[in-house]
C-alpha positions as YAML, in Angstrom:
chain: A
units: angstrom
residues:
- id: 1
  name: MET
  ca: [0.00, 0.00, 0.00]
- id: 2
  name: GLN
  ca: [1.16, 3.53, -0.74]
- id: 3
  name: LYS
  ca: [2.88, 5.27, 2.18]
- id: 4
  name: ILE
  ca: [0.77, 8.42, 2.62]
- id: 5
  name: ASN
  ca: [1.58, 9.10, 6.29]
- id: 6
  name: ASP
  ca: [5.05, 9.48, 7.73]
- id: 7
  name: LEU
  ca: [4.23, 8.49, 11.29]
- id: 8
  name: ALA
  ca: [1.52, 6.28, 12.78]
- id: 9
  name: GLY
  ca: [1.08, 5.81, 16.51]
- id: 10
  name: ILE
  ca: [-0.55, 3.14, 18.63]
- id: 11
  name: GLY
  ca: [-1.22, 3.96, 22.25]
- id: 12
  name: ASN
  ca: [-3.70, 4.73, 24.97]
- id: 13
  name: ALA
  ca: [-6.29, 7.45, 24.55]
- id: 14
  name: ILE
  ca: [-6.25, 9.43, 27.77]
- id: 15
  name: VAL
  ca: [-7.95, 12.70, 28.66]
- id: 16
  name: ASP
  ca: [-5.70, 14.58, 31.08]
- id: 17
  name: PHE
  ca: [-7.03, 16.51, 34.08]
- id: 18
  name: GLN
  ca: [-4.16, 18.77, 35.15]
- id: 19
  name: PHE
  ca: [-3.96, 20.45, 38.54]
- id: 20
  name: GLN
  ca: [-1.25, 22.39, 40.34]
- id: 21
  name: VAL
  ca: [-1.03, 21.00, 43.87]
- id: 22
  name: ASP
  ca: [1.02, 21.21, 47.05]
- id: 23
  name: TYR
  ca: [3.09, 18.42, 48.60]
- id: 24
  name: THR
  ca: [0.55, 18.18, 51.41]
- id: 25
  name: ASP
  ca: [-2.14, 17.29, 48.88]
- id: 26
  name: LEU
  ca: [-0.12, 14.24, 47.85]
- id: 27
  name: GLU
  ca: [0.54, 13.29, 51.45]
- id: 28
  name: LYS
  ca: [-3.17, 13.44, 52.25]
- id: 29
  name: PHE
  ca: [-3.87, 10.61, 49.79]
- id: 30
  name: LYS
  ca: [-0.56, 8.76, 50.35]
- id: 31
  name: ILE
  ca: [0.60, 9.51, 46.80]
- id: 32
  name: GLU
  ca: [4.31, 9.35, 46.06]
- id: 33
  name: LYS
  ca: [5.57, 12.40, 44.17]
- id: 34
  name: GLY
  ca: [6.55, 11.58, 40.60]
- id: 35
  name: GLU
  ca: [4.90, 8.18, 40.47]
- id: 36
  name: MET
  ca: [2.81, 6.83, 37.62]
- id: 37
  name: ARG
  ca: [0.03, 4.70, 39.13]
- id: 38
  name: ILE
  ca: [-2.86, 2.80, 37.57]
- id: 39
  name: VAL
  ca: [-5.96, 3.57, 39.66]
- id: 40
  name: ASP
  ca: [-9.70, 3.03, 39.43]
- id: 41
  name: SER
  ca: [-12.26, 5.74, 38.68]
- id: 42
  name: ASP
  ca: [-13.44, 5.81, 42.31]
- id: 43
  name: PHE
  ca: [-10.02, 6.92, 43.52]
- id: 44
  name: GLN
  ca: [-9.81, 9.50, 40.74]
- id: 45
  name: ASN
  ca: [-13.24, 10.88, 41.66]
- id: 46
  name: LEU
  ca: [-12.23, 11.12, 45.32]
- id: 47
  name: ILE
  ca: [-9.33, 13.38, 44.41]
- id: 48
  name: LEU
  ca: [-11.32, 15.30, 41.80]
- id: 49
  name: ASN
  ca: [-13.89, 16.17, 44.44]
- id: 50
  name: TYR
  ca: [-11.12, 17.26, 46.81]
- id: 51
  name: LEU
  ca: [-9.62, 19.51, 44.11]
- id: 52
  name: SER
  ca: [-12.92, 20.80, 42.78]
- id: 53
  name: GLU
  ca: [-12.13, 24.42, 43.72]
- id: 54
  name: ARG
  ca: [-8.72, 24.38, 42.00]
- id: 55
  name: GLN
  ca: [-8.08, 25.55, 38.44]
- id: 56
  name: LEU
  ca: [-8.36, 22.65, 36.01]
- id: 57
  name: ASN
  ca: [-6.83, 22.22, 32.56]
- id: 58
  name: ILE
  ca: [-8.26, 19.48, 30.31]
- id: 59
  name: CYS
  ca: [-6.65, 18.17, 27.11]
- id: 60
  name: SER
  ca: [-6.40, 14.95, 25.13]
- id: 61
  name: GLY
  ca: [-3.33, 12.96, 25.97]
- id: 62
  name: GLY
  ca: [-1.61, 9.63, 26.21]
- id: 63
  name: SER
  ca: [2.13, 9.27, 25.62]
- id: 64
  name: ALA
  ca: [2.12, 8.22, 21.96]
- id: 65
  name: ALA
  ca: [-0.81, 10.52, 21.26]
- id: 66
  name: ASN
  ca: [1.17, 13.51, 22.53]
- id: 67
  name: THR
  ca: [4.04, 12.58, 20.23]
- id: 68
  name: ILE
  ca: [1.73, 12.23, 17.23]
- id: 69
  name: VAL
  ca: [0.15, 15.62, 17.99]
- id: 70
  name: ALA
  ca: [3.59, 17.23, 18.35]
- id: 71
  name: PHE
  ca: [4.78, 15.72, 15.06]
- id: 72
  name: SER
  ca: [1.64, 16.92, 13.30]
- id: 73
  name: SER
  ca: [1.95, 20.42, 14.76]
- id: 74
  name: PHE
  ca: [5.31, 20.84, 13.03]
- id: 75
  name: GLY
  ca: [3.66, 19.88, 9.75]
- id: 76
  name: GLY
  ca: [4.15, 16.11, 9.69]
- id: 77
  name: LYS
  ca: [1.55, 13.75, 8.22]
- id: 78
  name: ALA
  ca: [0.36, 11.50, 11.02]
- id: 79
  name: SER
  ca: [-2.23, 8.95, 12.14]
- id: 80
  name: TYR
  ca: [-3.25, 7.30, 15.41]
- id: 81
  name: ASN
  ca: [-4.89, 4.01, 16.39]
- id: 82
  name: THR
  ca: [-6.67, 3.59, 19.73]
- id: 83
  name: ILE
  ca: [-10.17, 3.10, 21.21]
- id: 84
  name: LEU
  ca: [-12.52, 5.49, 23.02]
- id: 85
  name: GLY
  ca: [-15.47, 5.19, 25.33]
- id: 86
  name: ASN
  ca: [-18.74, 6.44, 23.89]
- id: 87
  name: ASP
  ca: [-18.95, 9.33, 26.35]
- id: 88
  name: LYS
  ca: [-18.32, 13.08, 26.44]
- id: 89
  name: TYR
  ca: [-14.58, 12.64, 26.89]
- id: 90
  name: GLY
  ca: [-14.37, 10.24, 23.94]
- id: 91
  name: GLN
  ca: [-16.21, 12.77, 21.78]
- id: 92
  name: PHE
  ca: [-13.89, 15.51, 23.05]
- id: 93
  name: TYR
  ca: [-10.84, 13.42, 22.18]
- id: 94
  name: ALA
  ca: [-11.99, 12.58, 18.65]
- id: 95
  name: LYS
  ca: [-12.98, 16.18, 17.95]
- id: 96
  name: GLU
  ca: [-9.55, 17.48, 18.91]
- id: 97
  name: PHE
  ca: [-7.75, 15.01, 16.65]
- id: 98
  name: ASN
  ca: [-10.08, 15.92, 13.79]
- id: 99
  name: GLN
  ca: [-9.30, 19.62, 14.32]
- id: 100
  name: LEU
  ca: [-5.59, 18.80, 14.27]
- id: 101
  name: ASN
  ca: [-6.03, 17.00, 10.92]
- id: 102
  name: ILE
  ca: [-4.66, 13.72, 12.28]
- id: 103
  name: GLU
  ca: [-6.13, 10.54, 10.84]
- id: 104
  name: LEU
  ca: [-7.75, 8.81, 13.82]
- id: 105
  name: VAL
  ca: [-8.84, 5.17, 13.86]
- id: 106
  name: ALA
  ca: [-10.58, 4.95, 17.24]
- id: 107
  name: PRO
  ca: [-13.85, 3.04, 17.53]
- id: 108
  name: PHE
  ca: [-16.29, 4.23, 20.19]
- id: 109
  name: ILE
  ca: [-17.01, 1.37, 22.59]
- id: 110
  name: GLU
  ca: [-20.50, 1.32, 24.09]
- id: 111
  name: ASN
  ca: [-20.93, 1.25, 27.86]
- id: 112
  name: LYS
  ca: [-17.23, 1.95, 28.43]
- id: 113
  name: SER
  ca: [-15.51, 5.05, 29.77]
- id: 114
  name: THR
  ca: [-12.71, 6.90, 28.01]
- id: 115
  name: GLY
  ca: [-9.37, 6.71, 29.81]
- id: 116
  name: THR
  ca: [-8.51, 9.61, 32.10]
- id: 117
  name: CYS
  ca: [-5.41, 10.72, 33.96]
- id: 118
  name: LEU
  ca: [-5.06, 13.01, 36.95]
- id: 119
  name: VAL
  ca: [-1.85, 14.95, 36.42]
- id: 120
  name: LEU
  ca: [-0.83, 16.51, 39.73]
- id: 121
  name: ILE
  ca: [1.89, 19.14, 39.33]
- id: 122
  name: THR
  ca: [3.90, 20.05, 42.43]
- id: 123
  name: PRO
  ca: [5.84, 23.32, 42.94]
- id: 124
  name: ASP
  ca: [9.08, 21.67, 41.75]
- id: 125
  name: SER
  ca: [7.37, 21.11, 38.33]
- id: 126
  name: GLU
  ca: [7.32, 17.33, 38.84]
- id: 127
  name: ARG
  ca: [4.20, 15.60, 37.56]
- id: 128
  name: THR
  ca: [2.50, 12.72, 39.34]
- id: 129
  name: MET
  ca: [0.09, 10.70, 37.23]
- id: 130
  name: LEU
  ca: [-2.88, 8.69, 38.41]
- id: 131
  name: THR
  ca: [-4.35, 6.93, 35.40]
- id: 132
  name: SER
  ca: [-7.61, 5.10, 34.92]
- id: 133
  name: LEU
  ca: [-7.12, 3.12, 31.71]
- id: 134
  name: ALA
  ca: [-10.85, 2.38, 31.46]
- id: 135
  name: VAL
  ca: [-11.66, 1.37, 27.87]
- id: 136
  name: ASN
  ca: [-7.95, 1.19, 26.97]
- id: 137
  name: GLU
  ca: [-7.70, -2.10, 28.87]
- id: 138
  name: ASP
  ca: [-9.95, -3.61, 26.18]
- id: 139
  name: PHE
  ca: [-7.69, -2.63, 23.28]
- id: 140
  name: SER
  ca: [-6.98, -5.91, 21.53]
- id: 141
  name: GLU
  ca: [-5.87, -7.23, 18.17]
- id: 142
  name: LYS
  ca: [-9.35, -6.77, 16.71]
- id: 143
  name: TYR
  ca: [-8.99, -3.00, 17.06]
- id: 144
  name: LEU
  ca: [-5.66, -2.83, 15.24]
- id: 145
  name: SER
  ca: [-5.78, -1.09, 11.88]
- id: 146
  name: GLU
  ca: [-3.36, -2.83, 9.54]
- id: 147
  name: GLU
  ca: [-4.32, -0.29, 6.89]
- id: 148
  name: LEU
  ca: [-3.14, 2.54, 9.13]
- id: 149
  name: ILE
  ca: [0.13, 0.71, 9.81]
- id: 150
  name: SER
  ca: [0.71, -0.16, 6.16]
- id: 151
  name: LYS
  ca: [0.19, 3.45, 5.01]
- id: 152
  name: ALA
  ca: [2.91, 4.80, 7.33]
- id: 153
  name: ASN
  ca: [6.68, 4.96, 6.92]
- id: 154
  name: TRP
  ca: [7.18, 4.71, 10.69]
- id: 155
  name: LEU
  ca: [5.16, 3.08, 13.46]
- id: 156
  name: TYR
  ca: [5.54, 4.52, 16.98]
- id: 157
  name: LEU
  ca: [4.61, 2.29, 19.93]
- id: 158
  name: GLU
  ca: [4.31, 3.24, 23.60]
- id: 159
  name: GLY
  ca: [5.42, 0.99, 26.43]
- id: 160
  name: TYR
  ca: [2.34, 1.85, 28.48]
- id: 161
  name: LYS
  ca: [0.37, -0.60, 26.31]
- id: 162
  name: PHE
  ca: [2.13, -3.47, 28.11]
- id: 163
  name: SER
  ca: [0.21, -2.68, 31.31]
- id: 164
  name: SER
  ca: [-2.86, -4.51, 29.96]
- id: 165
  name: PRO
  ca: [-2.66, -8.16, 28.77]
- id: 166
  name: LYS
  ca: [-4.94, -7.58, 25.77]
- id: 167
  name: SER
  ca: [-3.13, -4.48, 24.54]
- id: 168
  name: SER
  ca: [0.24, -6.14, 25.21]
- id: 169
  name: LYS
  ca: [-0.64, -8.91, 22.79]
- id: 170
  name: ALA
  ca: [-1.97, -6.34, 20.31]
- id: 171
  name: LEU
  ca: [1.37, -4.52, 20.42]
- id: 172
  name: GLN
  ca: [3.22, -7.69, 19.43]
- id: 173
  name: THR
  ca: [0.78, -8.23, 16.56]
- id: 174
  name: ALA
  ca: [1.25, -4.62, 15.43]
- id: 175
  name: VAL
  ca: [5.00, -5.31, 15.19]
- id: 176
  name: GLU
  ca: [4.31, -8.26, 12.87]
- id: 177
  name: MET
  ca: [1.98, -6.12, 10.75]
- id: 178
  name: ALA
  ca: [4.64, -3.44, 10.47]
- id: 179
  name: LYS
  ca: [7.25, -5.98, 9.38]
- id: 180
  name: ASP
  ca: [4.88, -7.42, 6.76]
- id: 181
  name: ASN
  ca: [4.20, -3.94, 5.37]
- id: 182
  name: LYS
  ca: [7.80, -2.65, 5.48]
- id: 183
  name: THR
  ca: [6.93, -0.03, 8.08]
- id: 184
  name: LYS
  ca: [9.85, 0.90, 10.33]
- id: 185
  name: ILE
  ca: [9.28, 0.45, 14.06]
- id: 186
  name: SER
  ca: [10.10, 2.87, 16.87]
- id: 187
  name: PHE
  ca: [9.42, 2.40, 20.57]
- id: 188
  name: THR
  ca: [9.32, 4.50, 23.72]
- id: 189
  name: PHE
  ca: [9.90, 2.91, 27.12]
- id: 190
  name: SER
  ca: [7.31, 5.33, 28.58]
- id: 191
  name: ASP
  ca: [8.10, 4.91, 32.30]
- id: 192
  name: THR
  ca: [10.28, 3.01, 34.77]
- id: 193
  name: PHE
  ca: [7.07, 1.30, 35.87]
- id: 194
  name: ILE
  ca: [7.07, -0.34, 32.43]
- id: 195
  name: THR
  ca: [10.78, -1.14, 32.21]
- id: 196
  name: SER
  ca: [10.68, -2.67, 35.70]
- id: 197
  name: ASN
  ca: [7.68, -4.91, 35.12]
- id: 198
  name: TYR
  ca: [7.60, -5.77, 31.42]
- id: 199
  name: LYS
  ca: [11.21, -6.27, 30.37]
- id: 200
  name: ASN
  ca: [10.56, -9.54, 28.53]
- id: 201
  name: GLU
  ca: [7.77, -7.98, 26.47]
- id: 202
  name: ILE
  ca: [9.95, -4.98, 25.63]
- id: 203
  name: GLU
  ca: [12.82, -7.21, 24.53]
- id: 204
  name: LYS
  ca: [10.56, -8.95, 21.99]
- id: 205
  name: VAL
  ca: [9.59, -5.61, 20.44]
- id: 206
  name: LEU
  ca: [13.17, -4.36, 20.39]
- id: 207
  name: GLU
  ca: [14.21, -7.31, 18.21]
- id: 208
  name: HIS
  ca: [12.48, -5.49, 15.35]
- id: 209
  name: THR
  ca: [12.92, -1.86, 16.45]
- id: 210
  name: GLU
  ca: [15.05, 0.70, 14.61]
- id: 211
  name: LEU
  ca: [14.71, 3.61, 17.04]
- id: 212
  name: ILE
  ca: [14.31, 3.79, 20.84]
- id: 213
  name: PHE
  ca: [13.28, 6.82, 22.89]
- id: 214
  name: CYS
  ca: [13.80, 6.87, 26.66]
- id: 215
  name: ASN
  ca: [15.03, 9.00, 29.52]
- id: 216
  name: GLU
  ca: [18.01, 8.33, 31.77]
- id: 217
  name: SER
  ca: [16.02, 6.60, 34.50]
- id: 218
  name: GLU
  ca: [14.30, 4.28, 32.03]
- id: 219
  name: ALA
  ca: [17.61, 3.40, 30.38]
- id: 220
  name: LEU
  ca: [19.14, 2.50, 33.75]
- id: 221
  name: SER
  ca: [16.06, 0.54, 34.78]
- id: 222
  name: PHE
  ca: [15.90, -1.51, 31.59]
- id: 223
  name: THR
  ca: [19.61, -2.32, 31.32]
- id: 224
  name: GLY
  ca: [20.31, -2.69, 35.04]
- id: 225
  name: LYS
  ca: [23.43, -0.55, 34.70]
- id: 226
  name: ASP
  ca: [24.67, 1.89, 37.34]
- id: 227
  name: ASN
  ca: [25.51, 4.80, 35.05]
- id: 228
  name: PRO
  ca: [23.94, 6.35, 31.92]
- id: 229
  name: GLU
  ca: [27.00, 5.82, 29.71]
- id: 230
  name: ASP
  ca: [26.95, 2.04, 30.17]
- id: 231
  name: ALA
  ca: [23.17, 1.93, 29.83]
- id: 232
  name: ILE
  ca: [23.25, 3.86, 26.55]
- id: 233
  name: LYS
  ca: [26.01, 1.59, 25.24]
- id: 234
  name: ASP
  ca: [23.90, -1.47, 26.04]
- id: 235
  name: LEU
  ca: [20.89, -0.01, 24.24]
- id: 236
  name: SER
  ca: [22.98, 0.83, 21.18]
- id: 237
  name: ASN
  ca: [23.99, -2.84, 21.00]
- id: 238
  name: ILE
  ca: [20.31, -3.78, 20.75]
- id: 239
  name: VAL
  ca: [18.96, -1.27, 18.20]
- id: 240
  name: PRO
  ca: [20.74, 0.90, 15.61]
- id: 241
  name: ASN
  ca: [19.31, 4.24, 16.79]
- id: 242
  name: VAL
  ca: [18.84, 5.41, 20.37]
- id: 243
  name: ALA
  ca: [17.73, 8.80, 21.73]
- id: 244
  name: VAL
  ca: [18.15, 9.27, 25.49]
- id: 245
  name: THR
  ca: [17.13, 12.44, 27.32]
- id: 246
  name: LEU
  ca: [19.33, 13.38, 30.28]
- id: 247
  name: GLY
  ca: [17.41, 16.23, 31.90]
- id: 248
  name: LYS
  ca: [19.65, 19.20, 32.65]
- id: 249
  name: ASN
  ca: [22.48, 17.45, 30.78]
- id: 250
  name: GLY
  ca: [20.68, 17.54, 27.43]
- id: 251
  name: SER
  ca: [20.38, 14.34, 25.44]
- id: 252
  name: VAL
  ca: [22.42, 11.77, 23.57]
- id: 253
  name: ILE
  ca: [21.74, 10.17, 20.20]
- id: 254
  name: ILE
  ca: [23.48, 7.00, 19.11]
- id: 255
  name: THR
  ca: [23.23, 6.06, 15.45]
- id: 256
  name: ASN
  ca: [25.10, 2.98, 14.28]
- id: 257
  name: LYS
  ca: [27.40, 3.31, 17.33]
- id: 258
  name: GLN
  ca: [28.22, 6.96, 16.54]
- id: 259
  name: LYS
  ca: [27.44, 9.40, 19.37]
- id: 260
  name: ILE
  ca: [25.84, 12.82, 18.95]
- id: 261
  name: SER
  ca: [25.65, 14.94, 22.11]
- id: 262
  name: ILE
  ca: [22.87, 17.52, 22.26]
- id: 263
  name: PRO
  ca: [23.24, 20.35, 24.80]
- id: 264
  name: PRO
  ca: [20.37, 21.36, 27.08]
- id: 265
  name: TYR
  ca: [18.34, 24.43, 26.20]
- id: 266
  name: PRO
  ca: [17.36, 26.86, 28.97]
- id: 267
  name: ALA
  ca: [13.92, 26.49, 30.48]
- id: 268
  name: GLU
  ca: [12.04, 27.70, 33.51]
- id: 269
  name: ARG
  ca: [10.59, 24.44, 34.81]
- id: 270
  name: ILE
  ca: [6.86, 24.67, 35.52]
- id: 271
  name: ASP
  ca: [5.46, 21.31, 34.38]
- id: 272
  name: THR
  ca: [7.36, 18.33, 32.98]
- id: 273
  name: THR
  ca: [4.20, 16.70, 31.58]
- id: 274
  name: GLY
  ca: [4.72, 15.60, 27.99]
- id: 275
  name: ALA
  ca: [8.36, 16.73, 27.73]
- id: 276
  name: GLY
  ca: [9.57, 13.32, 26.54]
- id: 277
  name: ASP
  ca: [6.59, 13.00, 24.19]
- id: 278
  name: MET
  ca: [7.35, 16.38, 22.66]
- id: 279
  name: TYR
  ca: [11.01, 15.40, 22.31]
- id: 280
  name: ALA
  ca: [10.03, 12.35, 20.27]
- id: 281
  name: GLY
  ca: [7.55, 14.25, 18.08]
- id: 282
  name: ALA
  ca: [9.99, 17.03, 17.23]
- id: 283
  name: PHE
  ca: [12.77, 14.48, 16.72]
- id: 284
  name: PHE
  ca: [10.70, 12.54, 14.20]
- id: 285
  name: TYR
  ca: [9.86, 15.69, 12.29]
- id: 286
  name: ALA
  ca: [13.47, 16.81, 11.83]
- id: 287
  name: MET
  ca: [14.71, 13.29, 11.21]
- id: 288
  name: ILE
  ca: [12.17, 12.68, 8.45]
- id: 289
  name: TYR
  ca: [11.83, 16.10, 6.83]
- id: 290
  name: MET
  ca: [15.35, 17.46, 7.41]
- id: 291
  name: ASN
  ca: [17.12, 14.12, 7.08]
- id: 292
  name: SER
  ca: [19.41, 14.95, 10.00]
- id: 293
  name: LEU
  ca: [19.64, 13.23, 13.37]
- id: 294
  name: GLU
  ca: [21.69, 16.12, 14.73]
- id: 295
  name: LYS
  ca: [19.00, 18.65, 13.78]
- id: 296
  name: ALA
  ca: [16.43, 16.21, 15.14]
- id: 297
  name: GLY
  ca: [18.17, 16.22, 18.51]
- id: 298
  name: HIS
  ca: [18.41, 20.01, 18.63]
- id: 299
  name: LEU
  ca: [14.80, 20.64, 17.58]
- id: 300
  name: ALA
  ca: [13.63, 18.02, 20.07]
- id: 301
  name: SER
  ca: [15.63, 19.63, 22.87]
- id: 302
  name: ILE
  ca: [14.37, 23.13, 22.03]
- id: 303
  name: ALA
  ca: [10.75, 21.98, 21.85]
- id: 304
  name: SER
  ca: [10.87, 19.98, 25.09]
- id: 305
  name: ALA
  ca: [12.45, 22.96, 26.88]
- id: 306
  name: LYS
  ca: [9.48, 25.04, 25.75]
- id: 307
  name: ILE
  ca: [7.05, 22.39, 27.03]
- id: 308
  name: VAL
  ca: [8.45, 22.25, 30.56]
- id: 309
  name: SER
  ca: [8.07, 26.05, 30.73]
- id: 310
  name: ILE
  ca: [4.28, 25.86, 30.44]
- id: 311
  name: LEU
  ca: [1.37, 23.85, 31.81]
- id: 312
  name: GLY
  ca: [0.35, 20.89, 29.68]
- id: 313
  name: ALA
  ca: [1.81, 19.00, 26.74]
- id: 314
  name: ARG
  ca: [0.89, 21.42, 23.92]
- id: 315
  name: LEU
  ca: [3.08, 24.25, 22.68]
- id: 316
  name: LYS
  ca: [1.44, 27.66, 22.99]
- id: 317
  name: GLU
  ca: [3.48, 29.25, 20.22]
- id: 318
  name: ASN
  ca: [3.57, 28.20, 16.58]
- id: 319
  name: PRO
  ca: [5.79, 25.08, 16.58]
- id: 320
  name: LYS
  ca: [7.07, 25.86, 13.10]
- id: 321
  name: GLU
  ca: [8.73, 29.02, 14.44]
- id: 322
  name: LEU
  ca: [11.05, 26.80, 16.46]
- id: 323
  name: LEU
  ca: [12.53, 25.54, 13.21]
- id: 324
  name: TYR
  ca: [14.24, 28.91, 12.82]
- id: 325
  name: SER
  ca: [16.05, 28.25, 16.11]
- id: 326
  name: LEU
  ca: [18.17, 25.53, 14.53]
- id: 327
  name: ASN
  ca: [21.46, 27.36, 14.19]
- id: 328
  name: ILE
  ca: [23.56, 24.35, 13.32]
...
């Protein structure tokens, strides 16, 4: 089939509820700062009621979804495969993707709720995520769109899908579909929760992966190494291309064992939500349309610095203006 999209994503469809909170708010509910926890809707509602007087920001999210949106915002041709509950949040999610001109294959499932995530942002800009997967737990092979995969040059998969048995199996099938249709595979570790609990599943995907995205903590967790340099070396022995974000130390790209160091770009940290997702989306854009991994690293670093300076995972300024910042 003709490749009409450059990047297709498969991941959870999550509507984010973002609040700025104090450390005492986390302590009240015995929530560990910075954790990513799967919770039920009752626990979410308990906290929502508690925070009902606080300012709330709502947007469509999900790790891979954020990356697809970022890629599209730079001008990339993208698509996304997921499922939604047939409720107001599912309608909200689909409407936003339609407005962003992203091809969305996301059946509405009757009598199921759309996934939601409480994003609690503490004064140090750290985000704590309490996610109710809801309908996402039912994502299975029958909801995979092989047509969407076959029409894309790259397929981007998120590690969070391993947290549900059905979607974990679907991810493995998506890899086979991509191989059959000559679609290149990329993968993001997503979280140390995933690398700690689903290493065997990740290893199977990485056998066919050409590009990994992860942060320093995820790299250390997956490889079991004590320092980032050894962890990155291990990853580069598994896949040909690796992009690792290192926080205040910038990021490192390894391509066919060659190292490209990307410096950090200044940012006033307000909210780290979606920083890694933005990094991947900007990286893909420059890699595909500028044919340069070095420019990809710089654009990704610039864009993610902008994201941590604002609330939420969407750039407020025109993303294309950031392209003029590439002075390399």
